[in-house]
DRENLOZA-23434 format. One record per residue: residue in one letter; x negated, y, z negated of N, C-alpha, C in turn; residue number from 1. Coordinates in steps of 0.2 Angstrom, whole numbers, plus 5000, padded with zeros to 4 digits. Layout:
BEGIN
 type n_east n_north n_up ca_east ca_north ca_up c_east c_north c_up seq
    A      X       Y    Z       X        Y     Z      X       Y    Z NUM
...
END
This chain:
BEGIN
 type n_east n_north n_up ca_east ca_north ca_up c_east c_north c_up seq
    M   5054    4740 5050    5058     4744  5046   5060    4740 5040   1
    S   5060    4743 5034    5061     4739  5028   5068    4737 5027   2
    T   5069    4731 5023    5076     4729  5021   5080    4734 5018   3
    T   5077    4739 5014    5081     4744  5011   5084    4749 5016   4
    L   5081    4750 5021    5083     4755  5026   5089    4751 5030   5
    H   5089    4745 5030    5095     4741  5034   5101    4740 5029   6
    T   5101    4741 5023    5106     4739  5019   5112    4744 5020   7
    V   5111    4750 5023    5117     4754  5024   5120    4752 5031   8
    G   5117    4749 5035    5120     4747  5042   5119    4753 5046   9
    A   5115    4758 5045    5115     4764  5049   5110    4763 5055  10
    F   5105    4759 5055    5100     4759  5060   5101    4753 5065  11
    C   5099    4755 5071    5099     4750  5077   5094    4744 5076  12
    R   5096    4738 5077    5092     4732  5076   5089    4730 5083  13
    D   5093    4731 5088    5092     4729  5095   5087    4733 5099  14
    N   5086    4739 5097    5082     4744  5100   5079    4749 5095  15
    P   5075    4746 5090    5072     4750  5085   5067    4755 5088  16
    A   5065    4760 5084    5060     4764  5086   5058    4768 5080  17
    A   5051    4770 5080    5048     4774  5075   5042    4778 5078  18
    L   5041    4784 5076    5036     4788  5079   5033    4792 5073  19
    A   5026    4792 5073    5022     4796  5068   5022    4804 5071  20
    P   5021    4808 5066    5021     4815  5068   5015    4817 5073  21
    T   5016    4821 5077    5011     4823  5082   5007    4830 5080  22
    G   5010    4833 5075    5007     4839  5072   5009    4840 5065  23
    E   5007    4846 5063    5009     4848  5056   5013    4855 5056  24
    G   5018    4856 5052    5022     4862  5052   5027    4861 5046  25
    V   5033    4865 5048    5038     4866  5042   5041    4859 5041  26
    L   5040    4854 5045    5044     4848  5043   5039    4842 5041  27
    S   5033    4844 5039    5028     4839  5037   5030    4836 5030  28
    G   5030    4830 5030    5032     4826  5024   5039    4824 5024  29
    L   5043    4826 5030    5050     4824  5030   5051    4818 5035  30
    L   5056    4814 5033    5058     4808  5037   5064    4810 5041  31
    F   5065    4808 5047    5071     4809  5051   5073    4803 5055  32
    A   5079    4803 5057    5082     4798  5061   5086    4801 5067  33
    V   5087    4797 5072    5090     4800  5078   5096    4795 5081  34
    K   5101    4798 5083    5107     4794  5086   5105    4791 5092  35
    D   5108    4785 5093    5106     4781  5099   5109    4783 5106  36
    V   5107    4790 5107    5109     4793  5113   5103    4797 5115  37
    F   5098    4797 5111    5092     4801  5113   5086    4797 5115  38
    D   5083    4798 5121    5078     4794  5124   5072    4794 5119  39
    I   5069    4789 5118    5062     4788  5115   5058    4784 5120  40
    A   5052    4786 5121    5048     4783  5127   5046    4776 5125  41
    G   5047    4772 5130    5045     4765  5130   5051    4761 5127  42
    T   5056    4764 5125    5062     4760  5122   5068    4761 5126  43
    R   5073    4757 5125    5080     4758  5129   5085    4762 5124  44
    T   5088    4766 5127    5093     4770  5123   5100    4766 5124  45
    G   5104    4765 5119    5109     4760  5119   5116    4763 5120  46
    F   5117    4769 5118    5124     4772  5119   5129    4768 5115  47
    G   5127    4765 5110    5132     4761  5105   5135    4756 5109  48
    Q   5133    4753 5115    5136     4748  5119   5131    4743 5122  49
    P   5131    4737 5120    5126     4732  5121   5125    4731 5129  50
    Q   5131    4732 5133    5130     4731  5140   5126    4737 5143  51
    W   5127    4743 5140    5124     4749  5143   5116    4747 5141  52
    L   5115    4745 5135    5108     4744  5133   5104    4739 5138  53
    A   5108    4734 5140    5105     4729  5144   5104    4731 5151  54
    S   5108    4736 5153    5108     4738  5160   5104    4744 5162  55
    H   5101    4747 5157    5097     4753  5158   5089    4752 5156  56
    P   5085    4754 5160    5078     4753  5158   5075    4757 5153  57
    P   5069    4756 5150    5067     4760  5145   5065    4767 5147  58
    A   5066    4772 5142    5064     4779  5144   5057    4780 5145  59
    D   5055    4785 5150    5048     4786  5151   5046    4791 5146  60
    T   5050    4796 5144    5048     4801  5139   5053    4802 5133  61
    N   5050    4805 5128    5055     4807  5123   5060    4812 5124  62
    A   5065    4813 5121    5070     4818  5122   5066    4825 5119  63
    D   5067    4830 5122    5064     4836  5121   5064    4838 5113  64
    C   5070    4837 5110    5071     4839  5103   5067    4835 5099  65
    I   5066    4828 5101    5062     4824  5097   5055    4826 5097  66
    D   5052    4828 5102    5045     4830  5103   5044    4836 5098  67
    R   5049    4841 5098    5048     4847  5094   5048    4845 5087  68
    L   5052    4840 5085    5052     4838  5078   5046    4835 5076  69
    L   5043    4831 5080    5037     4827  5079   5031    4832 5078  70
    A   5031    4837 5083    5026     4842  5083   5026    4847 5077  71
    A   5032    4847 5074    5032     4851  5068   5031    4847 5061  72
    G   5029    4841 5062    5027     4837  5056   5032    4832 5054  73
    G   5038    4831 5057    5043     4826  5055   5041    4819 5057  74
    E   5043    4814 5054    5041     4807  5055   5048    4804 5057  75
    L   5048    4801 5063    5054     4797  5065   5054    4790 5062  76
    V   5059    4788 5058    5059     4782  5055   5064    4777 5058  77
    G   5068    4779 5062    5073     4775  5065   5078    4778 5070  78
    R   5081    4773 5074    5086     4775  5078   5093    4773 5075  79
    T   5098    4777 5075    5104     4776  5072   5110    4774 5076  80
    I   5114    4770 5073    5120     4767  5077   5125    4773 5079  81
    S   5128    4773 5085    5133     4777  5087   5139    4773 5088  82
    D   5145    4777 5088    5151     4774  5090   5150    4772 5098  83
    E   5154    4768 5100    5153     4765  5107   5154    4771 5112  84
    L   5149    4772 5116    5149     4777  5121   5151    4784 5119  85
    C   5150    4785 5112    5152     4791  5109   5159    4793 5109  86
    Y   5164    4788 5111    5170     4790  5113   5175    4788 5107  87
    S   5173    4790 5101    5177     4789  5095   5174    4793 5089  88
    L   5179    4794 5084    5177     4798  5078   5177    4794 5072  89
    T   5178    4787 5072    5179     4783  5066   5173    4781 5063  90
    G   5168    4780 5066    5162     4777  5063   5162    4769 5063  91
    D   5166    4766 5067    5167     4759  5067   5166    4756 5074  92
    N   5160    4753 5075    5158     4751  5082   5160    4743 5082  93
    I   5164    4741 5087    5166     4734  5087   5160    4729 5088  94
    H   5154    4732 5091    5149     4728  5093   5143    4728 5087  95
    Y   5143    4733 5084    5137     4734  5079   5139    4736 5072  96
    G   5146    4736 5071    5148     4737  5064   5149    4744 5062  97
    A   5151    4745 5056    5152     4752  5053   5147    4754 5048  98
    P   5143    4758 5049    5138     4761  5044   5142    4763 5037  99
    A   5139    4761 5032    5142     4763  5025   5142    4770 5024 100
    N   5148    4772 5021    5148     4779  5018   5147    4778 5011 101
    S   5142    4781 5008    5140     4780  5001   5145    4783 4996 102
    W   5149    4787 4998    5154     4790  4994   5160    4784 4992 103
    G   5160    4779 4996    5165     4774  4995   5164    4768 5000 104
    L   5162    4763 4997    5160     4757  5002   5166    4755 5006 105
    G   5172    4757 5003    5178     4755  5007   5180    4760 5012 106
    R   5176    4765 5013    5178     4771  5018   5173    4771 5024 107
    L   5175    4773 5029    5171     4774  5035   5167    4781 5035 108
    A   5162    4781 5038    5157     4786  5038   5159    4792 5043 109
    G   5163    4790 5048    5165     4795  5054   5160    4794 5059 110
    G   5163    4796 5065    5158     4796  5071   5159    4802 5076 111
    S   5156    4802 5081    5152     4796  5083   5145    4795 5081 112
    S   5142    4801 5077    5136     4801  5075   5136    4797 5068 113
    S   5139    4791 5068    5140     4788  5061   5134    4786 5058 114
    G   5129    4782 5061    5123     4780  5058   5119    4786 5055 115
    S   5118    4791 5059    5114     4797  5057   5117    4800 5050 116
    A   5123    4801 5050    5127     4803  5044   5126    4798 5038 117
    A   5127    4792 5039    5126     4787  5034   5119    4787 5031 118
    A   5114    4787 5036    5107     4787  5033   5106    4793 5029 119
    V   5108    4799 5031    5107     4805  5026   5111    4804 5020 120
    C   5117    4802 5020    5121     4802  5014   5118    4797 5009 121
    A   5115    4791 5012    5112     4786  5007   5105    4788 5005 122
    G   5102    4794 5007    5096     4796  5005   5090    4793 5008 123
    L   5091    4789 5014    5086     4786  5017   5082    4790 5022 124
    V   5084    4796 5024    5080     4801  5028   5082    4808 5025 125
    D   5078    4812 5026    5079     4819  5024   5084    4823 5029 126
    F   5084    4821 5035    5088     4824  5040   5089    4819 5046 127
    A   5094    4820 5050    5095     4816  5056   5098    4820 5061 128
    L   5097    4818 5067    5100     4821  5073   5106    4817 5075 129
    G   5111    4821 5077    5117     4818  5080   5119    4822 5086 130
    T   5124    4821 5089    5127     4825  5095   5135    4826 5093 131
    D   5137    4832 5096    5144     4833  5095   5147    4836 5101 132
    C   5152    4832 5103    5156     4834  5109   5163    4836 5107 133
    G   5167    4832 5104    5174     4833  5101   5174    4834 5093 134
    G   5168    4832 5090    5168     4833  5083   5163    4828 5080 135
    S   5158    4825 5084    5154     4819  5082   5149    4821 5077 136
    V   5147    4827 5075    5143     4829  5069   5148    4831 5064 137
    R   5153    4835 5066    5157     4839  5061   5161    4834 5057 138
    V   5164    4829 5060    5168     4824  5056   5164    4819 5052 139
    P   5159    4816 5054    5155     4812  5049   5152    4817 5043 140
    S   5150    4823 5045    5147     4827  5039   5153    4829 5034 141
    S   5159    4829 5036    5165     4830  5032   5166    4824 5028 142
    Y   5166    4818 5031    5167     4812  5027   5162    4810 5023 143
    C   5156    4812 5024    5150     4809  5020   5147    4815 5016 144
    G   5151    4821 5016    5149     4826  5011   5142    4829 5013 145
    L   5141    4831 5019    5134     4833  5021   5135    4840 5025 146
    L   5129    4844 5025    5129     4849  5029   5128    4847 5036 147
    G   5132    4849 5041    5131     4847  5048   5133    4852 5053 148
    L   5129    4853 5058    5130     4859  5063   5132    4856 5070 149
    R   5137    4859 5073    5138     4858  5080   5135    4865 5083 150
    T   5129    4865 5087    5126     4871  5089   5130    4874 5095 151
    T   5129    4880 5096    5131     4884  5102   5130    4879 5108 152
    H   5135    4879 5113    5134     4874  5118   5128    4877 5123 153
    G   5123    4873 5124    5118     4875  5128   5112    4878 5124 154
    R   5113    4879 5118    5108     4882  5114   5102    4878 5112 155
    V   5102    4871 5112    5097     4867  5111   5096    4863 5117 156
    A   5090    4862 5120    5089     4859  5126   5091    4851 5125 157
    T   5095    4849 5130    5097     4842  5130   5093    4837 5135 158
    R   5087    4839 5137    5083     4835  5141   5082    4828 5137 159
    G   5083    4823 5140    5082     4816  5136   5088    4814 5132 160
    L   5094    4817 5133    5100     4815  5130   5105    4812 5135 161
    L   5108    4806 5133    5112     4803  5138   5118    4808 5139 162
    R   5121    4808 5145    5126     4812  5147   5133    4809 5145 163
    F   5137    4812 5141    5144     4810  5140   5149    4815 5143 164
    A   5150    4821 5140    5154     4826  5143   5150    4832 5143 165
    S   5147    4834 5148    5142     4839  5148   5144    4846 5147 166
    Q   5151    4847 5148    5154     4853  5147   5155    4855 5140 167
    F   5154    4850 5135    5155     4851  5128   5149    4848 5124 168
    D   5145    4843 5127    5140     4840  5123   5135    4845 5120 169
    C   5134    4844 5113    5129     4848  5109   5125    4844 5105 170
    I   5119    4846 5104    5115     4843  5099   5116    4846 5092 171
    G   5116    4842 5087    5117     4844  5080   5113    4840 5075 172
    W   5113    4842 5069    5110     4838  5064   5113    4838 5057 173
    F   5111    4833 5053    5114     4833  5046   5108    4833 5041 174
    A   5110    4836 5035    5105     4836  5029   5109    4837 5023 175
    R   5106    4835 5017    5109     4837  5011   5107    4843 5008 176
    D   5101    4845 5009    5097     4851  5007   5097    4856 5012 177
    A   5100    4862 5010    5101     4868  5014   5094    4871 5017 178
    H   5089    4870 5012    5083     4873  5014   5080    4868 5020 179
    I   5080    4862 5019    5078     4857  5024   5082    4858 5030 180
    F   5088    4859 5030    5093     4860  5036   5090    4867 5039 181
    E   5088    4872 5036    5086     4878  5039   5079    4877 5042 182
    R   5075    4873 5039    5068     4871  5042   5069    4868 5049 183
    V   5074    4863 5049    5075     4860  5056   5078    4865 5061 184
    G   5082    4870 5058    5085     4875  5063   5079    4879 5066 185
    R   5074    4881 5062    5068     4885  5064   5065    4882 5069 186
    V   5065    4875 5070    5061     4871  5075   5066    4871 5081 187
    L   5072    4869 5080    5076     4868  5086   5079    4874 5089 188
    L   5079    4880 5085    5082     4886  5087   5076    4891 5086 189
    P   5071    4890 5089    5065     4894  5087   5065    4902 5089 190
    D   5070    4904 5093    5070     4911  5095   5076    4914 5091 191
    A   5079    4911 5086    5084     4914  5083   5082    4920 5079 192
    R   5087    4925 5079    5085     4932  5076   5089    4932 5069 193
    E   5086    4935 5064    5089     4937  5058   5095    4942 5059 194
    Q   5101    4940 5057    5107     4944  5059   5110    4947 5053 195
    G   5108    4945 5047    5111     4948  5041   5118    4944 5039 196
    A   5121    4946 5034    5127     4943  5031   5133    4945 5036 197
    F   5138    4941 5036    5144     4942  5039   5148    4947 5035 198
    K   5152    4952 5038    5156     4957  5035   5163    4955 5034 199
    R   5165    4950 5038    5172     4948  5037   5173    4941 5038 200
    V   5177    4938 5033    5179     4931  5033   5186    4930 5036 201
    L   5187    4927 5041    5193     4926  5045   5196    4919 5043 202
    I   5202    4919 5040    5205     4913  5038   5210    4911 5043 203
    A   5208    4905 5046    5213     4902  5052   5219    4899 5049 204
    T   5224    4903 5048    5230     4901  5045   5233    4895 5048 205
    D   5233    4895 5055    5237     4889  5058   5233    4883 5057 206
    A   5226    4883 5056    5222     4877  5055   5224    4874 5048 207
    F   5225    4879 5043    5226     4877  5036   5233    4874 5036 208
    E   5238    4877 5040    5245     4875  5040   5245    4868 5043 209
    A   5240    4866 5047    5240     4859  5050   5238    4853 5045 210
    V   5236    4855 5039    5234     4850  5035   5240    4850 5029 211
    D   5240    4844 5025    5244     4843  5020   5243    4849 5014 212
    T   5248    4850 5011    5248     4856  5006   5243    4854 5001 213
    E   5242    4848 4998    5237     4847  4993   5230    4847 4996 214
    I   5229    4846 5002    5223     4847  5005   5221    4854 5006 215
    A   5226    4858 5008    5224     4865  5009   5223    4868 5002 216
    A   5226    4866 4997    5225     4868  4990   5218    4867 4988 217
    A   5215    4861 4990    5208     4859  4988   5203    4863 4990 218
    F   5205    4867 4995    5200     4872  4998   5200    4879 4995 219
    L   5204    4880 4991    5205     4887  4988   5199    4889 4984 220
    P   5196    4886 4980    5189     4888  4977   5184    4889 4982 221
    A   5183    4885 4987    5178     4886  4992   5180    4893 4996 222
    L   5186    4894 4997    5188     4900  5001   5186    4906 4997 223
    E   5187    4906 4990    5185     4912  4986   5177    4913 4986 224
    T   5173    4907 4986    5166     4907  4986   5164    4911 4993 225
    L   5167    4909 4998    5165     4912  5005   5167    4919 5005 226
    G   5173    4921 5002    5175     4927  5003   5171    4932 4999 227
    A   5167    4930 4994    5163     4934  4990   5156    4936 4994 228
    Q   5155    4932 4999    5149     4934  5003   5151    4939 5009 229
    A   5157    4942 5009    5158     4947  5014   5162    4953 5011 230
    D   5163    4958 5015    5166     4964  5013   5174    4963 5012 231
    R   5176    4958 5016    5184     4957  5016   5186    4951 5019 232
    M   5192    4948 5017    5194     4943  5020   5201    4945 5024 233
    Q   5202    4941 5029    5208     4942  5033   5211    4936 5036 234
    E   5218    4935 5036    5221     4930  5039   5222    4931 5047 235
    I   5220    4926 5051    5221     4926  5058   5225    4919 5060 236
    Q   5228    4920 5066    5230     4914  5070   5226    4912 5076 237
    L   5223    4906 5076    5218     4905  5082   5222    4904 5088 238
    A   5227    4900 5088    5231     4898  5094   5238    4900 5094 239
    E   5240    4905 5098    5246     4908  5099   5251    4902 5101 240
    D   5249    4898 5106    5253     4893  5109   5252    4886 5105 241
    G   5248    4886 5100    5248     4880  5096   5241    4876 5097 242
    L   5238    4874 5091    5232     4870  5091   5233    4863 5095 243
    A   5239    4861 5095    5240     4854  5098   5239    4855 5106 244
    E   5242    4861 5108    5241     4863  5115   5233    4864 5117 245
    W   5230    4867 5113    5223     4867  5114   5219    4861 5114 246
    F   5221    4856 5110    5218     4850  5110   5220    4846 5116 247
    E   5226    4847 5119    5227     4843  5125   5223    4846 5131 248
    T   5222    4852 5131    5217     4855  5136   5210    4852 5135 249
    F   5208    4852 5129    5201     4849  5128   5201    4842 5130 250
    R   5206    4838 5129    5206     4831  5130   5206    4830 5138 251
    I   5209    4834 5142    5209     4833  5149   5203    4834 5152 252
    I   5200    4840 5150    5193     4842  5153   5188    4837 5150 253
    Q   5188    4835 5144    5183     4830  5142   5184    4824 5145 254
    A   5190    4821 5146    5191     4815  5149   5188    4815 5156 255
    A   5190    4820 5160    5187     4821  5167   5180    4821 5167 256
    D   5177    4824 5162    5169     4824  5162   5166    4818 5160 257
    V   5170    4814 5156    5167     4808  5154   5168    4803 5160 258
    W   5173    4803 5163    5174     4798  5169   5169    4800 5174 259
    D   5167    4806 5175    5162     4808  5180   5155    4806 5178 260
    A   5154    4805 5172    5147     4803  5169   5147    4795 5169 261
    L   5153    4792 5167    5153     4785  5166   5157    4780 5170 262
    G   5161    4784 5174    5166     4780  5178   5163    4775 5183 263
    D   5157    4776 5186    5154     4772  5191   5151    4766 5187 264
    W   5148    4767 5182    5145     4762  5178   5151    4757 5175 265
    V   5156    4760 5172    5162     4756  5170   5165    4752 5175 266
    A   5165    4755 5181    5168     4751  5187   5164    4745 5189 267
    Q   5157    4746 5189    5153     4741  5191   5151    4736 5186 268
    T   5151    4738 5180    5149     4733  5174   5155    4730 5171 269
    R   5161    4733 5171    5167     4731  5168   5165    4728 5161 270
    P   5162    4733 5157    5160     4731  5150   5166    4729 5145 271
    T   5164    4726 5140    5169     4724  5135   5169    4730 5130 272
    L   5175    4733 5130    5175     4739  5126   5180    4738 5120 273
    G   5179    4741 5114    5183     4741  5108   5189    4744 5109 274
    P   5194    4743 5104    5200     4746  5104   5200    4754 5103 275
    G   5204    4758 5106    5203     4765  5106   5198    4768 5112 276
    V   5192    4765 5112    5188     4767  5117   5190    4765 5124 277
    R   5192    4758 5124    5195     4755  5130   5201    4760 5133 278
    E   5205    4761 5129    5211     4765  5131   5209    4772 5133 279
    R   5204    4775 5130    5202     4782  5132   5199    4782 5138 280
    I   5194    4777 5139    5191     4776  5146   5196    4775 5151 281
    E   5201    4771 5150    5206     4770  5156   5210    4777 5157 282
    Q   5212    4780 5152    5215     4787  5153   5211    4792 5157 283
    A   5204    4791 5155    5199     4796  5158   5199    4795 5166 284
    G   5200    4789 5168    5200     4788  5175   5206    4790 5179 285
    Q   5211    4792 5175    5218     4794  5178   5219    4801 5178 286
    I   5214    4805 5176    5215     4812  5176   5215    4815 5183 287
    N   5220    4818 5186    5220     4821  5193   5217    4828 5193 288
    A   5216    4830 5199    5213     4837  5201   5218    4842 5198 289
    A   5225    4841 5199    5229     4846  5197   5229    4847 5189 290
    Q   5229    4842 5186    5229     4842  5179   5222    4846 5176 291
    L   5217    4844 5180    5210     4847  5178   5210    4855 5179 292
    R   5213    4857 5185    5214     4864  5187   5218    4868 5181 293
    E   5223    4865 5180    5228     4868  5175   5224    4869 5168 294
    A   5221    4863 5166    5217     4864  5160   5211    4869 5160 295
    Q   5208    4869 5165    5202     4874  5165   5205    4881 5165 296
    A   5211    4882 5168    5213     4889  5168   5215    4891 5161 297
    H   5218    4886 5157    5220     4887  5150   5214    4888 5146 298
    R   5209    4884 5147    5203     4885  5144   5200    4892 5144 299
    A   5200    4895 5150    5198     4902  5151   5202    4907 5147 300
    E   5208    4906 5146    5212     4910  5142   5210    4909 5135 301
    I   5209    4903 5133    5207     4902  5126   5200    4905 5124 302
    V   5196    4905 5129    5189     4908  5128   5190    4915 5127 303
    K   5194    4918 5132    5195     4925  5131   5198    4927 5125 304
    R   5203    4923 5122    5206     4925  5116   5201    4925 5110 305
    L   5197    4919 5110    5193     4919  5104   5187    4924 5105 306
    D   5185    4926 5111    5180     4931  5111   5183    4938 5108 307
    A   5189    4939 5109    5192     4945  5107   5194    4945 5099 308
    L   5195    4939 5097    5197     4938  5090   5192    4938 5085 309
    I   5186    4935 5087    5180     4935  5083   5175    4940 5084 310
    G   5174    4945 5080    5170     4950  5081   5162    4948 5079 311
    E   5158    4953 5081    5151     4952  5080   5149    4950 5073 312
    D   5152    4952 5068    5151     4951  5061   5156    4947 5057 313
    D   5159    4943 5061    5165     4939  5058   5163    4931 5058 314
    V   5165    4928 5053    5165     4921  5052   5172    4918 5051 315
    V   5174    4913 5055    5180     4910  5054   5180    4904 5050 316
    V   5185    4903 5045    5185     4897  5041   5191    4893 5042 317
    L   5190    4886 5043    5195     4882  5044   5193    4875 5041 318
    P   5198    4870 5040    5196     4864  5038   5192    4860 5043 319
    T   5188    4856 5041    5184     4852  5046   5188    4846 5049 320
    T   5191    4843 5044    5195     4837  5045   5202    4837 5041 321
    P   5207    4834 5043    5213     4835  5039   5214    4831 5033 322
    R   5209    4827 5031    5209     4823  5025   5202    4820 5024 323
    P   5201    4817 5019    5194     4813  5018   5194    4807 5022 324
    A   5188    4804 5021    5187     4798  5026   5192    4792 5025 325
    P   5194    4790 5031    5199     4784  5031   5196    4778 5028 326
    P   5200    4774 5026    5198     4767  5023   5196    4762 5029 327
    R   5191    4758 5027    5189     4753  5032   5195    4748 5033 328
    G   5197    4746 5038    5202     4742  5040   5209    4745 5041 329
    A   5209    4752 5042    5214     4756  5044   5217    4753 5051 330
    T   5223    4753 5052    5225     4751  5058   5223    4756 5064 331
    D   5223    4753 5070    5221     4758  5076   5226    4763 5077 332
    E   5232    4762 5075    5237     4767  5076   5236    4773 5071 333
    A   5235    4771 5065    5233     4776  5059   5227    4780 5061 334
    L   5222    4777 5063    5216     4780  5065   5217    4785 5071 335
    E   5221    4783 5076    5222     4787  5081   5227    4793 5080 336
    T   5232    4792 5076    5237     4798  5075   5235    4802 5068 337
    T   5234    4798 5063    5233     4802  5056   5226    4805 5056 338
    Y   5221    4802 5059    5215     4805  5059   5212    4808 5065 339
    R   5212    4804 5071    5209     4807  5077   5213    4813 5079 340
    Y   5219    4812 5081    5223     4817  5084   5223    4824 5080 341
    Q   5225    4823 5073    5225     4829  5069   5218    4832 5068 342
    A   5213    4828 5068    5206     4831  5067   5204    4835 5074 343
    M   5206    4832 5080    5204     4835  5086   5208    4842 5087 344
    S   5214    4842 5084    5217     4849  5084   5214    4854 5080 345
    L   5210    4852 5075    5206     4857  5071   5199    4858 5074 346
    L   5197    4853 5078    5190     4854  5080   5189    4857 5087 347
    C   5194    4857 5091    5194     4858  5098   5192    4866 5100 348
    S   5193    4870 5095    5192     4877  5096   5185    4879 5098 349
    A   5180    4876 5094    5173     4877  5095   5171    4874 5102 350
    G   5173    4868 5103    5171     4865  5109   5174    4869 5115 351
    L   5180    4871 5115    5182     4874  5121   5179    4881 5123 352
    A   5177    4884 5117    5173     4891  5118   5166    4890 5118 353
    G   5163    4884 5116    5156     4884  5116   5153    4887 5110 354
    L   5157    4887 5104    5155     4891  5098   5151    4886 5093 355
    P   5147    4889 5089    5144     4885  5084   5148    4884 5078 356
    Q   5149    4878 5075    5153     4877  5069   5149    4873 5065 357
    M   5149    4874 5058    5145     4871  5053   5150    4868 5047 358
    N   5149    4862 5046    5153     4859  5040   5149    4861 5033 359
    L   5153    4863 5028    5151     4864  5022   5154    4859 5017 360
    P   5151    4855 5013    5154     4850  5009   5155    4854 5002 361
    L   5161    4858 5002    5162     4862  4997   5169    4860 4993 362
    A   5172    4855 4995    5178     4853  4992   5178    4845 4991 363
    M   5183    4843 4987    5183     4836  4985   5191    4834 4985 364
    K   5193    4828 4986    5200     4826  4985   5199    4819 4984 365
    D   5202    4817 4978    5202     4810  4975   5195    4807 4975 366
    G   5190    4811 4973    5184     4809  4973   5180    4808 4979 367
    L   5182    4810 4984    5179     4810  4991   5178    4817 4994 368
    P   5173    4818 4998    5171     4824  5001   5176    4826 5006 369
    L   5177    4833 5006    5182     4836  5011   5178    4842 5013 370
    G   5177    4842 5020    5173     4848  5023   5177    4854 5025 371
    L   5174    4859 5024    5176     4866  5026   5172    4869 5031 372
    S   5174    4871 5037    5170     4873  5042   5169    4881 5042 373
    I   5164    4883 5045    5163     4890  5046   5161    4890 5054 374
    M   5163    4895 5057    5163     4896  5065   5162    4903 5066 375
    T   5157    4904 5071    5156     4911  5073   5155    4912 5081 376
    R   5153    4918 5083    5152     4919  5090   5146    4915 5093 377
    R   5145    4914 5099    5140     4910  5102   5133    4913 5100 378
    N   5129    4909 5099    5122     4910  5097   5121    4913 5090 379
    G   5126    4912 5086    5126     4914  5079   5124    4908 5074 380
    D   5121    4903 5077    5120     4897  5073   5116    4898 5067 381
    M   5110    4902 5068    5106     4903  5062   5109    4907 5056 382
    R   5114    4911 5059    5118     4915  5054   5122    4910 5050 383
    L   5125    4905 5053    5129     4900  5049   5125    4897 5044 384
    I   5119    4895 5046    5114     4891  5042   5112    4895 5036 385
    E   5111    4902 5037    5109     4906  5032   5115    4907 5027 386
    L   5121    4907 5029    5127     4908  5025   5128    4901 5021 387
    A   5127    4895 5024    5127     4889  5021   5122    4888 5015 388
    R   5116    4891 5016    5111     4891  5011   5113    4895 5005 389
    R   5116    4900 5006    5119     4904  5000   5124    4901 4996 390
    V   5129    4898 5000    5135     4895  4996   5135    4888 4995 391
    C   5130    4884 4998    5130     4877  4997   5122    4875 4998 392
    P   5118    4877 4993    5111     4875  4994   5110    4868 4993 393
    Q   5114    4864 4990    5113     4857  4990   5120    4853 4990 394
    A   5120    4848 4995    5126     4844  4995   5127    4840 4989 395
    P   5133    4838 4987    5134     4834  4982   5131    4827 4983 396
    V   5129    4824 4978    5126     4817  4979   5131    4812 4977 397
    P   5132    4806 4981    5137     4801  4979   5136    4798 4972 398
    P   5141    4796 4969    5140     4794  4962   5136    4788 4961 399
    K   5135    4784 4966    5131     4778  4966   5128    4776 4973 400
    A   5123    4773 4973    5120     4771  4979   5123    4765 4982 401
    V   5122    4764 4988    5124     4758  4992   5120    4752 4989 402
    P   5123    4747 4987    5119     4741  4984   5115    4738 4989 403
    A   5109    4736 4987    5104     4732  4992   5107    4725 4993 404
END
């Protein structure tokens, strides 16, 4: 891999990988990268954690989605850094560093699909694969000013993807160009039907009330743009009992799932974990059966509410993140409370109900991107992509490139 590719700090050095196309198709001539959680035959998948990398053998086969992209003409040029064990949204890995956000070298790129977002933001690849459990595509796409999609849960095959929290894990991707983004969708969502334009835009008032007044004001022009794409706009409240309560339900179920996937390895290996990740892993091991039962019951109520609230021709609009990208060097406390906790309260709805949600880079604050999300019913992924193509054909380009 060239020195230029490495200047952003987005690509893995300990387990690099590259693959030529295996066919020709809609992705011919396009370069892509994949997060360090997808298997690539003959290489080790690192999970953003050096002791995981050292303790697991090379993969026998490629992840299913990688084979699809190669068969459609895409060229894989590298594997990208992930936040440690995917259990963070910051984009700063204590072992491998923080990939650069080209919008501001003093800003984090967001995680856990940090390297994939940073590589697309810097123009090193045309698109990149990530994964999203609690916001790991949506957050970095907001911070880096990209189009980014969390797909409907189970919509894209996860064979060859490391397990994190399987009740929520989804494959997603990043791009600057909406037409390229759609071409990737045609490959990964091959049986998607044309469904036409949305008829109603639903403004999630409780989500907008959860962000600062000046942040909410920054979204107003984008809301008008989206409103022009539908017959009418309507205000709704997502959570009658509060988005913070919804996040707590998500947190408990996710933590239990993470411990089920990683607990044995953590207990046996006793890995060196970074701040934030270490505490979340410890908390995951303490979730008890009663807590989980109560959370699952609440989740069922949430799913029922969202199914009733969001109609067949509806798209819900809400902030992706509560503010632009955090500065490098922010304290752990600030990252946890001011960024992670508030962001997860906005992001948890799609995860709990398995809905597709797409970030649109339609707003700016203090010269930094600020993402607005569109969310719809299950399996409406391509419909979101088509709306994105109409309102945001091209993501904004950072004012200057990351220096070599």
